[in-house]
C-alpha positions as CSV (number, residue, x, y, z in Angstrom):
1,X,-29.4,12.3,-16.6
2,X,-27.8,13.1,-19.7
3,X,-24.2,10.6,-20.7
4,X,-23.8,10.6,-24.4
5,X,-21.7,7.2,-24.2
6,X,-20.0,8.4,-27.6
7,X,-18.9,11.4,-26.6
8,X,-14.5,11.2,-26.9
9,X,-13.1,12.6,-23.4
10,X,-9.7,13.5,-25.7
11,X,-11.9,16.3,-27.2
12,X,-12.6,18.2,-24.2
13,X,-9.0,17.2,-22.7
14,X,-7.0,20.2,-23.6
15,X,-4.2,19.9,-26.3
16,X,-4.5,16.0,-26.5
17,X,-3.8,15.5,-30.2
18,X,-1.3,18.4,-30.3
19,X,1.9,17.0,-31.7
20,X,0.4,13.4,-30.6
21,X,3.0,12.0,-33.2
22,X,5.3,14.5,-33.6
23,X,7.9,12.8,-31.4
24,X,7.4,9.3,-31.9
25,X,5.8,8.8,-35.3
26,X,5.0,5.1,-34.3
27,X,3.9,4.7,-30.7
28,X,2.7,8.4,-30.6
29,X,2.0,10.2,-27.4
30,X,0.0,12.6,-25.6
31,X,0.9,15.0,-22.6
32,X,-2.2,15.3,-21.4
33,X,-4.2,12.6,-19.3
34,X,-7.9,12.4,-20.2
35,X,-8.4,10.5,-16.8
36,X,-7.4,13.6,-15.1
37,X,-8.1,16.4,-17.5
38,X,-11.7,15.6,-19.0
39,X,-13.8,17.6,-17.0
40,X,-17.1,15.6,-18.7
41,X,-15.4,12.2,-18.0
42,X,-15.5,13.6,-14.2
43,X,-18.9,14.5,-14.7
44,X,-20.0,10.9,-16.2
45,X,-18.2,8.8,-13.8
46,X,-20.4,10.9,-10.8
47,X,-23.5,10.9,-12.6
48,X,-23.3,7.0,-13.6
49,X,-22.0,5.9,-10.0
50,X,-24.4,7.9,-7.8
51,X,-26.6,5.2,-7.3
52,X,-27.5,2.3,-4.7
53,X,-24.9,-0.2,-3.6
54,X,-25.2,-3.9,-3.4
55,X,-24.6,-3.5,0.4
56,X,-27.4,-1.4,0.7
57,X,-25.9,1.9,1.0
58,X,-25.8,4.8,-1.3
59,X,-23.0,5.9,-3.2
60,X,-23.1,9.7,-3.9
61,X,-20.1,11.3,-5.3
62,X,-18.7,14.8,-5.4
63,X,-16.4,16.0,-7.7
64,X,-13.2,17.7,-6.4
65,X,-9.6,18.6,-8.0
66,X,-6.4,16.4,-7.7
67,X,-6.4,13.9,-4.8
68,X,-10.2,14.8,-4.4
69,X,-10.9,14.4,-8.2
70,X,-14.3,12.2,-6.4
71,X,-15.1,11.5,-2.5
72,X,-17.4,9.7,-1.0
73,X,-17.3,9.3,2.4
74,X,-13.6,8.8,3.7
75,X,-13.2,7.3,-0.4
76,X,-11.1,9.3,-2.8
77,X,-11.8,7.8,-6.2
78,X,-10.1,8.2,-9.2
79,X,-10.5,8.2,-12.9
80,X,-9.0,4.9,-14.7
81,X,-8.8,3.6,-18.5
82,X,-9.6,0.4,-18.8
83,X,-8.0,-0.3,-22.1
84,X,-4.5,-0.6,-23.1
85,X,-2.8,-0.7,-26.4
86,X,0.6,-1.5,-25.2
87,X,2.6,0.4,-27.3
88,X,5.6,1.0,-25.1
89,X,9.5,1.4,-26.4
90,X,9.7,-2.4,-25.2
91,X,7.8,-3.6,-27.6
92,X,8.2,-1.1,-30.4
93,X,9.1,-4.1,-32.7
94,X,6.4,-5.9,-32.5
95,X,4.4,-2.4,-33.1
96,X,6.5,-1.8,-36.0
97,X,5.5,-5.0,-37.3
98,X,1.5,-3.9,-36.8
99,X,2.3,-0.9,-38.8
100,X,3.7,-2.8,-41.8
101,X,1.1,-5.2,-41.9
102,X,-1.7,-2.3,-42.7
103,X,-2.1,0.7,-45.1
104,X,-2.9,3.1,-42.1
105,X,-1.2,2.7,-39.0
106,X,-2.1,5.8,-37.4
107,X,-5.6,5.7,-38.6
108,X,-6.1,2.5,-37.0
109,X,-4.2,3.7,-33.9
110,X,-6.4,7.2,-33.5
111,X,-9.9,5.0,-34.1
112,X,-8.7,2.9,-31.2
113,X,-7.8,6.0,-29.0
114,X,-11.4,7.8,-29.9
115,X,-13.4,5.1,-29.2
116,X,-11.4,3.7,-25.9
117,X,-12.2,7.4,-24.3
118,X,-15.5,6.8,-24.1
119,X,-17.5,6.1,-21.1
120,X,-17.5,2.4,-22.1
121,X,-13.4,2.7,-21.7
122,X,-13.2,3.8,-18.3
123,X,-13.8,2.9,-14.6
124,X,-13.2,4.1,-11.0
125,X,-10.6,3.0,-8.1
126,X,-9.8,4.2,-4.8
127,X,-7.3,6.7,-5.1
128,X,-4.1,6.0,-3.3
129,X,-0.2,5.9,-4.3
130,X,0.5,2.3,-5.3
131,X,-3.2,1.9,-5.4
132,X,-5.2,-1.1,-7.5
133,X,-4.6,1.2,-11.0
134,X,-1.1,2.0,-10.7
135,X,-0.2,-2.1,-9.7
136,X,-2.0,-3.2,-12.1
137,X,-0.3,-1.5,-14.7
138,X,3.3,-2.3,-12.9
139,X,3.0,-6.0,-12.4
140,X,4.6,-8.0,-14.9
141,X,1.6,-10.6,-14.8
142,X,-1.1,-7.9,-15.6
143,X,0.6,-5.8,-17.7
144,X,-2.5,-3.7,-17.6
145,X,-4.7,-6.1,-19.1
146,X,-8.4,-5.4,-18.1
147,X,-9.3,-9.1,-18.3
148,X,-6.9,-10.2,-15.8
149,X,-7.1,-7.2,-13.8
150,X,-10.7,-8.8,-13.5
151,X,-9.6,-12.2,-12.7
152,X,-7.7,-10.9,-9.7
153,X,-10.9,-9.1,-8.5
154,X,-13.0,-12.1,-8.7
155,X,-10.7,-14.7,-7.1
156,X,-10.3,-11.9,-4.2
157,X,-13.7,-12.7,-3.5
158,X,-13.2,-16.3,-3.3
159,X,-10.3,-15.8,-1.1
160,X,-8.1,-17.0,-3.5
161,X,-3.9,-15.8,-4.1
162,X,-3.4,-13.6,-7.3
163,X,-0.5,-11.1,-8.4
164,X,-3.4,-8.4,-7.0
165,X,-4.0,-10.1,-4.1
166,X,-2.2,-7.8,-1.5
167,X,-3.1,-4.1,-3.3
168,X,-7.0,-5.2,-3.3
169,X,-7.0,-6.4,0.5
170,X,-5.6,-3.2,1.2
171,X,-8.9,-1.7,-0.5
172,X,-11.1,-4.1,1.0
173,X,-13.6,-1.4,2.5
174,X,-13.9,-0.6,-1.3
175,X,-14.5,-4.3,-2.4
176,X,-17.3,-4.7,0.5
177,X,-19.6,-2.0,-0.6
178,X,-20.5,-4.2,-3.4
179,X,-20.9,-7.5,-1.3
180,X,-20.0,-10.1,-3.9
181,X,-18.0,-10.5,-7.1
182,X,-21.2,-10.4,-8.9
183,X,-22.4,-7.0,-7.1
184,X,-19.4,-5.5,-8.7
185,X,-19.5,-6.8,-12.2
186,X,-23.1,-5.7,-12.0
187,X,-22.5,-2.0,-10.6
188,X,-19.6,-1.2,-12.9
189,X,-21.8,-2.3,-16.0
190,X,-19.3,-5.5,-16.4
191,X,-21.4,-8.4,-17.8
192,X,-19.8,-8.7,-21.1
193,X,-16.6,-9.8,-18.9
194,X,-17.8,-12.6,-17.6
195,X,-19.8,-15.7,-18.2
196,X,-23.8,-15.8,-17.4
197,X,-23.2,-17.4,-14.1
198,X,-20.4,-14.9,-13.0
199,X,-18.3,-17.7,-12.0
200,X,-15.4,-17.3,-14.7
201,X,-14.0,-14.1,-17.1
202,X,-13.7,-14.0,-20.8
203,X,-10.1,-14.1,-21.5
204,X,-9.4,-11.5,-24.4
205,X,-5.6,-13.5,-24.6
206,X,-4.1,-16.7,-23.1
207,X,-6.0,-18.9,-20.7
208,X,-5.6,-16.3,-17.4
209,X,-3.3,-18.4,-15.7
210,X,-0.8,-15.2,-15.0
211,X,2.3,-15.4,-17.1
212,X,4.9,-14.0,-17.2
213,X,4.9,-10.7,-19.6
214,X,1.1,-11.5,-20.6
215,X,1.0,-9.3,-23.3
216,X,0.5,-10.0,-27.4
217,X,3.6,-11.4,-29.0
218,X,2.4,-11.7,-32.5
219,X,0.2,-9.1,-35.1
220,X,-2.7,-11.4,-35.4
221,X,-2.7,-11.5,-31.5
222,X,-2.2,-7.6,-31.3
223,X,-4.7,-7.1,-33.6
224,X,-7.4,-9.4,-32.3
225,X,-6.4,-7.7,-29.1
226,X,-7.3,-4.3,-30.0
227,X,-10.8,-6.0,-31.7
228,X,-11.6,-7.4,-28.3
229,X,-11.3,-4.0,-26.9
230,X,-13.0,-2.4,-28.8
231,X,-15.8,-4.7,-28.6
232,X,-16.0,-4.8,-25.2
233,X,-16.3,-1.1,-24.9
234,X,-19.2,-0.9,-27.0
235,X,-21.0,-3.6,-25.1
236,X,-20.4,-2.0,-22.4
237,X,-21.5,1.6,-23.7
238,X,-24.5,-0.2,-24.9
239,X,-25.3,-1.6,-21.4
240,X,-24.3,2.1,-19.6
241,X,-27.0,3.8,-22.7
242,X,-29.9,1.1,-21.4
243,X,-29.6,1.4,-17.7
244,X,-29.5,5.6,-17.5
245,X,-32.7,5.0,-20.2
246,X,-34.2,2.9,-17.8
247,X,-33.3,5.0,-13.9
């Protein structure tokens, strides 16, 4: 199995960087999504997660197209980035302050994008309308934050309420594959997100109490958030690389 943990999925997503800054020189934007357009990312997910499951079964993913991006038994999976930079229109004032705080903001963002679109910044979720990834992005108490998403998953396994509890319940057959929170974390190489005993999630911002609009609010918080995300991606890439070597 050959997986290059440093491969940048924007490089095989057609025209990802074409006009990236043309329509908005502050927020930047691509019309191409590596989660659906990078053939390498799709292949890497198939290779990485076709393996024994904690419940004793073995996942054997098949590559398809569209709604059948990745399939196994009755499951359909989509690829999702678990890294977020919050460059939204409603957040423009903060992003402008971030840009003003550094000598080369565009290089800062481009470096972030290149690193975040490696395999360490990606995961798979069951694919459905109103599914986990869509719900975590729209929920005002989560706002695409991976640490808070993982806290919701931890609470799900403990049968505790959270902002995503209902959508996670709808995906019970998926979460049953991993038996418990530890099984989920280990299957997806997420150990760097939790404490050694798997009892707590390490929050990259705040205390994990699901406050409304939980995004960074200052330049310092924003830059620290980006640093912690990239540190996680690098650590997860190393963990994936070790697992591949030992298979």
